[in-house]
DRENLO-238805 format. One line per field, with one value per residue (C-alpha): residue number from 1; residue in one letter; x, y, z. Coordinates in nm, 4 decimals. Last residue first. Layout:
n: c(NUM, ...) $
res: c(A, ...) $
X: c(X, ...) $
Y: c(Y, ...) $
Z: c(Z, ...) $
# end
This chain:
n: c(93, 92, 91, 90, 89, 88, 87, 86, 85, 84, 83, 82, 81, 80, 79, 78, 77, 76, 75, 74, 73, 72, 71, 70, 69, 68, 67, 66, 65, 64, 63, 62, 61, 60, 59, 58, 57, 56, 55, 54, 53, 52, 51, 50, 49, 48, 47, 46, 45, 44, 43, 42, 41, 40, 39, 38, 37, 36, 35, 34, 33, 32, 31, 30, 29, 28, 27, 26, 25, 24, 23, 22, 21, 20, 19, 18, 17, 16, 15, 14, 13, 12, 11, 10, 9, 8, 7, 6, 5, 4, 3, 2, 1) $
res: c(X, X, X, X, X, X, X, X, X, X, X, X, X, X, X, X, X, X, X, X, X, X, X, X, X, X, X, X, X, X, X, X, X, X, X, X, X, X, X, X, X, X, X, X, X, X, X, X, X, X, X, X, X, X, X, X, X, X, X, X, X, X, X, X, X, X, X, X, X, X, X, X, X, X, X, X, X, X, X, X, X, X, X, X, X, X, X, X, X, X, X, X, X) $
X: c(-10.2615, -10.2715, -10.6451, -10.6816, -10.4662, -10.7078, -11.0014, -11.2401, -11.5831, -11.8899, -11.8627, -11.9246, -11.7824, -11.9340, -11.8190, -12.0829, -11.9612, -12.0655, -11.8371, -11.8700, -11.7588, -11.6188, -11.2567, -11.2558, -11.4859, -11.5312, -11.8457, -11.8303, -12.1099, -11.9870, -12.1761, -12.1112, -12.3500, -12.5937, -12.9164, -13.0370, -12.7130, -12.7930, -13.1320, -12.9778, -12.7203, -12.9985, -13.2089, -12.9082, -12.8167, -13.1789, -13.1846, -12.8482, -12.9614, -12.9570, -12.8227, -12.4944, -12.3946, -12.2992, -11.9424, -11.9002, -11.6100, -11.5588, -11.4348, -11.1001, -11.0182, -11.2350, -11.1521, -10.7792, -10.8080, -10.9876, -11.3622, -11.5207, -11.8504, -12.1652, -12.1140, -12.1188, -12.4381, -12.5944, -12.5097, -12.7142, -13.0205, -12.9807, -12.9935, -13.3276, -13.4641, -13.3344, -13.5246, -13.8424, -13.7659, -13.7001, -14.0241, -14.2359, -14.4750, -14.3383, -14.3575, -14.0909, -14.1434) $
Y: c(22.3777, 22.3170, 22.2785, 22.0526, 21.7873, 21.7562, 21.7089, 21.9950, 21.9327, 21.9498, 21.5826, 21.4732, 21.1273, 20.8406, 20.4793, 20.2297, 19.9176, 19.5569, 19.2974, 18.9346, 18.6390, 18.2971, 18.4036, 18.7754, 18.8997, 19.2756, 19.3935, 19.7574, 19.9791, 20.3096, 20.6336, 20.9641, 21.2019, 21.4173, 21.3756, 21.1055, 20.9205, 20.9276, 20.7635, 20.5032, 20.4028, 20.3612, 20.1465, 19.9242, 19.8885, 19.8036, 19.5373, 19.3968, 19.3275, 19.5454, 19.2473, 19.2740, 19.5706, 19.8664, 19.9942, 20.3533, 20.4496, 20.8240, 20.9149, 20.9352, 21.3070, 21.4299, 21.1162, 21.1778, 21.5364, 21.4080, 21.4596, 21.5975, 21.4419, 21.5201, 21.2079, 20.9848, 21.1408, 21.1200, 20.7482, 20.6782, 20.8691, 20.7088, 20.3610, 20.4416, 20.5677, 20.2531, 20.0450, 20.2284, 20.1673, 19.7984, 19.7630, 19.9352, 20.1557, 20.4602, 20.4091, 20.3003, 20.3544) $
Z: c(-6.2947, -5.9182, -5.8560, -6.1579, -5.9874, -5.6929, -5.9252, -5.9559, -5.8152, -6.0385, -6.1366, -5.7761, -5.7351, -5.5385, -5.5086, -5.4006, -5.2287, -5.1802, -5.0218, -5.1210, -4.9142, -5.0049, -5.0204, -5.0862, -5.3603, -5.3998, -5.5738, -5.6821, -5.8130, -5.9531, -5.9012, -6.0766, -5.9039, -6.1023, -5.9045, -6.1450, -6.0719, -5.7000, -5.7631, -5.9906, -5.7278, -5.4684, -5.7012, -5.7724, -5.4041, -5.3219, -5.5961, -5.4866, -5.1331, -4.8219, -4.6247, -4.8171, -4.6001, -4.8222, -4.7993, -4.9167, -5.1435, -5.1855, -5.5303, -5.7090, -5.7198, -5.4329, -5.2367, -5.2885, -5.1662, -4.8566, -4.8200, -4.5028, -4.4016, -4.6058, -4.8170, -4.5079, -4.3740, -4.7200, -4.7302, -4.4172, -4.5407, -4.8835, -4.7255, -4.5643, -4.8972, -5.0679, -4.8138, -4.9172, -5.2859, -5.2224, -5.0244, -5.2874, -5.0925, -5.2686, -5.6417, -5.8868, -6.2602) $
# end
């Protein structure tokens, strides 16, 4: 169990505030179907990214963690899908 006062949990709360702003923006048809990919600065750390993904999953989101390696650098992403939304293709059947 994670309690407030835990540094990683508190950082996760800050990250969630930023992600919520991105998720509340307009979604394209492709994003609705495939998910909205949000880049997470590596400074947040893998533990904070993991806690954040878990918290969204508990709220019903489908969340995929992505690590993209280019050269000697890693990029961290979370991809969000809302399972309650119809996919783009479903809208035209």
